[in-house]
MARVO-222085 format. One record per residue (C-alpha): x, y, z. Coordinates in Angstrom, 3 decimals. Layout:
% residues N
+----------+----------+----------+
:     east :    north :       up :
+----------+----------+----------+
:        X :        Y :        Z :
...
+----------+----------+----------+
This chain:
% residues 90
+----------+----------+----------+
:     east :    north :       up :
+----------+----------+----------+
:    6.060 :    8.327 :   19.956 :
:    7.017 :    4.494 :   19.914 :
:   10.021 :    4.930 :   17.604 :
:   13.506 :    5.653 :   18.038 :
:   14.880 :    9.417 :   17.867 :
:   17.374 :    9.366 :   15.508 :
:   19.933 :   12.172 :   14.531 :
:   20.892 :   10.915 :   11.077 :
:   19.211 :   12.305 :    8.274 :
:   18.091 :   10.566 :    4.829 :
:   17.349 :   12.170 :    1.727 :
:   14.621 :   10.377 :   -0.750 :
:   17.525 :    8.581 :   -2.830 :
:   18.633 :    4.848 :   -2.134 :
:   22.580 :    5.805 :   -1.304 :
:   20.744 :    7.359 :    1.682 :
:   19.015 :    5.196 :    2.680 :
:   20.812 :    1.614 :    2.113 :
:   23.364 :    3.688 :    4.383 :
:   20.697 :    3.077 :    7.570 :
:   21.251 :    0.270 :   10.127 :
:   19.241 :   -2.172 :   10.209 :
:   17.756 :   -2.979 :   14.158 :
:   19.484 :   -6.170 :   15.230 :
:   16.030 :   -7.610 :   15.815 :
:   15.321 :   -7.929 :   11.891 :
:   19.051 :   -8.755 :   10.424 :
:   18.819 :  -11.581 :   13.147 :
:   15.899 :  -12.385 :   12.756 :
:   15.318 :  -16.517 :   10.697 :
:   12.154 :  -15.938 :    8.921 :
:    9.982 :  -13.385 :    8.553 :
:    6.502 :  -12.450 :    6.703 :
:    5.076 :   -9.192 :    5.344 :
:    1.423 :   -8.580 :    4.228 :
:    0.663 :   -5.812 :    1.917 :
:   -2.686 :   -4.829 :    2.859 :
:   -4.744 :   -1.845 :    2.647 :
:   -7.533 :    0.369 :    1.136 :
:   -6.499 :   -1.598 :   -2.474 :
:   -7.970 :   -4.533 :   -1.330 :
:  -11.541 :   -3.650 :   -0.887 :
:  -12.081 :   -3.819 :   -4.534 :
:   -9.832 :   -6.823 :   -5.039 :
:   -8.867 :   -6.217 :   -8.636 :
:   -5.227 :   -6.852 :   -9.791 :
:   -3.064 :   -5.421 :   -7.962 :
:   -1.706 :   -2.506 :   -4.582 :
:   -1.399 :   -0.547 :   -7.635 :
:   -4.919 :   -0.132 :   -8.244 :
:   -5.851 :    2.974 :   -8.124 :
:   -2.625 :    4.191 :  -10.437 :
:   -4.334 :    1.475 :  -12.967 :
:   -7.673 :    2.950 :  -12.024 :
:   -6.785 :    7.066 :  -12.217 :
:   -3.020 :    7.519 :  -12.843 :
:   -1.615 :    8.723 :  -16.512 :
:   -2.353 :    5.814 :  -18.242 :
:   -5.887 :    3.660 :  -17.455 :
:   -5.862 :    0.641 :  -17.648 :
:   -9.124 :    0.344 :  -19.397 :
:   -9.814 :   -3.415 :  -17.339 :
:   -9.746 :   -1.591 :  -14.727 :
:  -11.683 :    1.942 :  -15.495 :
:  -14.686 :   -1.057 :  -16.675 :
:  -14.484 :   -2.703 :  -14.083 :
:  -14.943 :    0.837 :  -12.254 :
:  -18.172 :    1.282 :  -13.980 :
:  -19.851 :   -1.878 :  -13.923 :
:  -19.313 :   -2.304 :  -10.096 :
:  -19.245 :    1.513 :   -8.475 :
:  -21.710 :    4.387 :   -8.623 :
:  -19.755 :    6.702 :  -11.091 :
:  -18.854 :    9.592 :   -8.441 :
:  -17.153 :    7.031 :   -6.130 :
:  -13.456 :    7.764 :   -5.470 :
:  -10.955 :    5.627 :   -4.547 :
:  -11.519 :    7.395 :   -0.673 :
:  -15.214 :    5.728 :   -0.557 :
:  -13.283 :    2.217 :   -0.294 :
:  -11.983 :    3.610 :    2.777 :
:  -15.030 :    2.292 :    5.178 :
:  -15.104 :   -1.088 :    3.358 :
:  -11.459 :   -1.921 :    4.409 :
:  -12.457 :   -4.013 :    7.835 :
:  -10.752 :   -7.342 :    9.264 :
:  -13.598 :   -8.459 :   10.321 :
:  -12.474 :  -12.493 :    8.700 :
:   -9.032 :  -11.601 :   10.296 :
:   -7.372 :  -14.681 :   12.218 :
+----------+----------+----------+
């Protein structure tokens, strides 16, 4: 594992998570960039919340219509994975 082992145990709430220390390299940085890129980029529709918009408890009619006209009826979110490539990323 490349992650350091920590004796500290955190619980899944903000109060606990906010007690974790920032790494020195992060805290001392002057500029940073965060790229959120994943399988949701394949359909390139709406946002990173695409799955929720398509299959969540209150689906977006626009997302459902997009999927109905663009992909086969049995298409699943996992089917996007084989199309997620970085061939033009530099």
